[in-house]
Each structure stands twice: as C-alpha cells, then as structure tokens.
C-alpha positions as CSV (number, residue, x, y, z in Angstrom):
1,X,4.7,-11.2,-19.7
2,X,1.1,-12.1,-19.1
3,X,-1.1,-12.3,-22.2
4,X,-3.6,-9.6,-21.1
5,X,-0.8,-7.2,-20.5
6,X,0.9,-7.8,-23.8
7,X,-2.3,-7.5,-25.7
8,X,-3.0,-4.1,-24.3
9,X,0.6,-2.9,-24.6
10,X,0.8,-3.7,-28.4
11,X,-2.8,-2.4,-29.3
12,X,-2.8,0.8,-27.3
13,X,-1.6,4.0,-29.2
14,X,1.4,5.9,-27.9
15,X,0.2,8.4,-25.2
16,X,-3.1,6.7,-24.6
17,X,-4.2,5.3,-21.2
18,X,-5.8,2.0,-21.0
19,X,-9.1,1.1,-19.2
20,X,-8.5,-0.7,-15.9
21,X,-7.9,-4.4,-16.6
22,X,-7.2,-7.5,-14.5
23,X,-4.5,-10.1,-14.7
24,X,-3.5,-12.8,-12.3
25,X,-1.3,-10.3,-10.6
26,X,-4.2,-7.8,-9.8
27,X,-5.5,-4.7,-11.6
28,X,-3.6,-2.5,-14.0
29,X,-3.8,0.7,-15.9
30,X,-1.4,1.0,-18.8
31,X,0.1,4.1,-20.5
32,X,2.3,3.5,-23.5
33,X,4.9,6.2,-23.6
34,X,6.8,5.0,-26.6
35,X,7.2,2.1,-29.0
36,X,10.5,0.8,-30.4
37,X,11.2,-1.5,-33.2
38,X,12.6,-5.0,-32.4
39,X,16.3,-5.4,-33.1
40,X,19.8,-5.8,-31.7
41,X,21.0,-3.0,-29.3
42,X,24.6,-1.7,-29.7
43,X,27.2,-2.0,-27.0
44,X,27.0,1.8,-26.5
45,X,23.2,1.5,-25.8
46,X,23.6,-1.3,-23.3
47,X,26.9,-0.5,-21.5
48,X,25.4,2.1,-19.0
49,X,22.2,0.3,-18.1
50,X,24.2,-3.0,-17.7
51,X,26.8,-1.3,-15.5
52,X,24.1,0.2,-13.3
53,X,22.4,-3.2,-13.0
54,X,25.7,-5.0,-12.0
55,X,26.5,-2.3,-9.5
56,X,23.0,-2.5,-7.9
57,X,23.4,-6.3,-7.6
58,X,26.8,-5.9,-5.9
59,X,25.5,-3.3,-3.5
60,X,22.5,-5.5,-2.6
61,X,24.9,-8.4,-1.9
62,X,27.3,-6.2,0.1
63,X,24.3,-4.9,2.3
64,X,23.1,-8.5,2.8
65,X,26.6,-9.6,3.9
66,X,26.8,-6.6,6.4
67,X,23.4,-7.4,7.8
68,X,24.3,-11.1,8.2
69,X,27.5,-10.2,9.9
70,X,25.9,-7.7,12.3
71,X,23.2,-10.3,13.3
72,X,25.9,-12.7,14.4
73,X,26.9,-10.4,17.2
74,X,23.4,-9.5,18.3
75,X,21.1,-11.1,21.0
76,X,17.7,-10.9,19.2
77,X,14.7,-11.8,21.3
78,X,11.1,-11.6,20.2
79,X,9.1,-10.3,23.2
80,X,5.6,-10.6,21.8
81,X,3.5,-13.6,20.7
82,X,3.5,-14.6,17.0
83,X,0.3,-13.3,15.3
84,X,-2.0,-16.0,13.7
85,X,-4.3,-13.4,12.1
86,X,-7.4,-14.2,14.0
87,X,-6.7,-12.2,17.2
88,X,-8.2,-8.8,17.7
89,X,-6.7,-6.0,19.8
90,X,-8.2,-5.8,23.3
91,X,-9.6,-2.3,22.6
92,X,-11.3,-3.3,19.3
93,X,-14.8,-2.1,18.9
94,X,-17.7,-4.6,18.9
95,X,-18.2,-5.4,15.2
96,X,-22.0,-5.4,15.6
97,X,-22.2,-2.1,17.5
98,X,-23.4,1.1,15.9
99,X,-20.5,3.7,15.1
100,X,-20.0,6.5,17.5
101,X,-21.0,10.0,16.7
102,X,-18.2,12.6,16.6
103,X,-19.5,13.9,19.9
104,X,-19.1,10.5,21.5
105,X,-15.7,9.8,20.0
106,X,-14.0,13.0,21.2
107,X,-12.8,13.0,24.9
108,X,-13.8,16.0,26.9
C-alpha cells in the first residue's frame, strides 16, 4: 500500500470522507467504513472468501483456455491500419476554427 493512502486510512475516523489526495496511481477519495484490530483469522472466517477466490481463479483460467482454443480455429484478419495516436479523423474540425452555433450544427 502506498504511504499516502495508508496515512489517510489510519488517521481518518470511521464514517468520515477524506479530502481528495494524490498518489502515484492518481487521485483518490477515501471513506473508512470500519476498523478491525490486527490478529489471526479463524478457519471459519477465511474459508468462504478463500473458496470464492479459488473458484474465481479457476473460472478465469477456464475462460482463457476456451478463448485460446476458439482462436485456433478462427481466421482473424485486421482490416484497418494500426493507430499510432497522431492521426485525426478525416471529418475532424479545424482546431483553430471557432465553434459552430447550434443553428449551424443542426442539419435542415
């Protein structure tokens, strides 16, 4: 966990909403809904979440395998040029032009 996030999480009272703050991952707003004391969880507390996690991972692997198998039998062709990010659509407005009024935008 990044330091900025951890500091806010431990100092903010339960139920309070933080001011927006920035980390290396972007902007965040934090709400602390509960605080738990550190300690060891029992098998009963962990078995259901762990089972859901394992099932989710198995489903993801099965779907990935199905997609990989389906792709083997497909003839995939890319029919458009790869975008480099510096092209503009042919109908893009002149960036230096004044915006159109609503009357000019609407076709008659």
